[in-house]
C-alpha positions as CSV (number, residue, x, y, z in Angstrom):
1,M,-29.5,-2.4,29.8
2,K,-32.3,-1.2,27.3
3,I,-30.6,2.4,27.3
4,K,-27.2,0.9,26.2
5,R,-28.9,-1.2,23.6
6,M,-30.6,1.7,22.1
7,L,-27.4,3.8,22.2
8,A,-25.4,1.5,20.6
9,T,-28.1,1.0,17.9
10,G,-28.2,4.8,17.5
11,M,-24.2,4.8,17.0
12,L,-24.4,2.2,14.5
13,V,-27.1,3.9,12.7
14,V,-25.0,7.2,12.8
15,C,-21.8,5.2,11.4
16,L,-23.7,3.5,8.7
17,M,-25.2,6.8,7.4
18,T,-22.0,8.7,7.6
19,G,-20.0,6.0,5.8
20,C,-17.5,5.4,8.4
21,A,-14.5,5.7,5.9
22,N,-11.0,4.5,6.6
23,P,-9.2,7.7,6.9
24,M,-6.0,6.1,5.8
25,A,-7.2,4.9,2.5
26,A,-8.9,8.4,2.1
27,I,-5.3,9.8,1.9
28,Y,-4.7,8.2,-1.6
29,D,-6.4,10.8,-3.5
30,N,-5.8,14.0,-1.3
31,D,-2.5,15.6,-2.7
32,I,-2.7,18.2,0.2
33,K,-2.4,15.5,2.8
34,I,0.3,13.7,0.6
35,A,2.4,16.9,0.4
36,S,2.5,17.4,4.1
37,N,5.6,16.6,6.1
38,I,3.6,13.8,8.1
39,N,3.6,10.1,7.5
40,S,0.4,8.6,8.3
41,Y,-0.4,4.8,7.7
42,N,-1.6,1.5,8.9
43,R,1.0,-1.2,8.1
44,N,1.3,-5.0,8.8
45,N,4.0,-7.3,8.4
46,Y,6.4,-4.6,6.9
47,K,10.0,-5.6,5.9
48,Q,12.4,-2.9,4.7
49,T,16.2,-2.7,3.7
50,T,18.1,0.2,2.6
51,E,21.6,0.0,1.3
52,D,24.0,1.8,-1.0
53,G,21.1,3.9,-2.6
54,H,19.0,0.8,-2.8
55,F,15.5,0.6,-1.2
56,T,13.3,-2.6,-0.8
57,A,10.2,-3.2,1.1
58,S,7.6,-5.9,1.3
59,V,4.2,-5.1,3.0
60,E,1.5,-7.5,3.8
61,K,-1.1,-4.7,4.4
62,M,-0.7,-0.9,4.2
63,E,-2.9,2.2,3.9
64,G,-1.8,5.8,4.0
65,M,1.5,7.2,3.2
66,D,5.2,6.9,4.0
67,T,8.2,8.8,3.0
68,I,11.0,6.6,1.5
69,W,13.5,9.3,0.2
70,V,14.5,12.9,1.1
71,F,16.9,15.0,-0.9
72,D,18.2,18.6,-0.2
73,A,19.1,19.8,-3.7
74,E,21.5,22.7,-3.9
75,E,20.3,23.3,-7.3
76,D,17.7,21.9,-10.0
77,K,19.0,18.6,-11.2
78,S,18.1,15.4,-13.0
79,L,18.7,11.8,-11.1
80,E,18.4,8.5,-12.6
81,I,15.9,6.3,-10.7
82,T,15.1,2.5,-11.2
83,Y,12.2,0.8,-9.6
84,I,9.7,-2.2,-9.8
85,I,6.5,-2.5,-7.9
86,N,4.5,-5.7,-7.4
87,V,1.0,-5.0,-6.0
88,S,-0.7,-8.3,-5.1
89,S,-3.9,-6.4,-3.8
90,G,-5.1,-3.0,-3.6
91,K,-3.4,-0.1,-5.3
92,M,-0.3,2.0,-4.7
93,K,1.6,5.0,-6.1
94,L,5.0,6.5,-5.7
95,V,4.9,10.2,-5.7
96,L,7.6,13.2,-5.8
97,I,6.8,16.2,-3.6
98,N,9.0,19.2,-4.7
99,P,10.0,22.0,-2.4
100,K,6.8,24.0,-3.3
101,G,4.6,21.1,-2.2
102,D,3.5,20.0,-5.6
103,V,2.8,16.3,-5.8
104,S,3.8,14.3,-9.2
105,I,3.1,10.7,-9.7
106,I,6.2,8.7,-10.6
107,A,4.5,5.3,-10.9
108,E,1.0,4.1,-10.0
109,C,-0.1,0.4,-10.2
110,D,-2.6,-2.2,-8.9
111,T,-0.7,-5.2,-10.7
112,E,2.7,-6.5,-11.2
113,M,5.4,-4.9,-13.1
114,S,7.1,-7.6,-15.5
115,E,10.5,-5.5,-15.7
116,P,12.3,-2.8,-13.6
117,I,11.6,0.8,-14.9
118,Q,14.6,3.2,-15.4
119,S,13.6,6.8,-15.6
120,T,14.9,10.5,-14.9
121,L,13.7,12.3,-12.0
122,N,13.8,16.1,-12.3
123,V,14.4,17.6,-8.8
124,E,14.2,21.4,-7.9
125,S,16.3,23.2,-5.7
126,G,15.3,22.8,-1.9
127,N,13.7,19.7,-0.1
128,N,12.2,17.1,-2.2
129,R,10.5,13.9,-1.2
130,I,9.4,10.6,-2.3
131,K,6.3,8.8,-0.6
132,I,4.7,5.3,-1.1
133,V,0.9,6.2,-1.1
134,A,-1.2,3.1,-0.3
135,G,-5.0,2.7,-1.1
136,E,-7.0,0.2,1.3
137,N,-5.7,-3.1,2.0
138,T,-2.8,-2.9,-0.3
139,K,-0.2,-5.7,-0.5
140,F,3.0,-5.0,-2.4
141,D,6.7,-5.3,-2.9
142,I,9.0,-2.5,-4.0
143,E,12.4,-2.0,-5.1
144,F,13.8,1.5,-5.5
145,S,17.2,2.8,-6.5
146,I,18.6,6.3,-6.6
147,Q,22.3,7.5,-6.0
148,E,21.7,10.7,-4.3
149,G,19.5,11.7,-1.3
150,E,18.7,9.8,2.0
151,L,16.5,6.6,1.7
152,G,14.5,5.2,4.7
């Protein structure tokens, strides 16, 4: 019993010294991981709908990243998007990943937006993706509209 207690104490000390960070929350600032084809997240109470180019989601708690849009463009083009993001806790961003794997931020927020934002998204020929990336313990609602590509 004494050995088990010493072992548990030793593991606790090692954990405290190495900072036992949340690996999903660490994705937030890592463009290499964000650009990957993998979705990796912890998520609680997630509700999502997609219909006719419109995506909505309500998330009680999320950390990590999830792809919400994919578009294989035959040529470079501009697409109109509209979005509104309301973050109750934590932080989140909406990012575009181009066919080369470059990550660009469409929106980043840690509060509520008062009005929907409409902007132009410039996509390149090839596979383009949009991901939601959430920091630790992020609670948010999002509405996103785009008329081409696959939502989900």
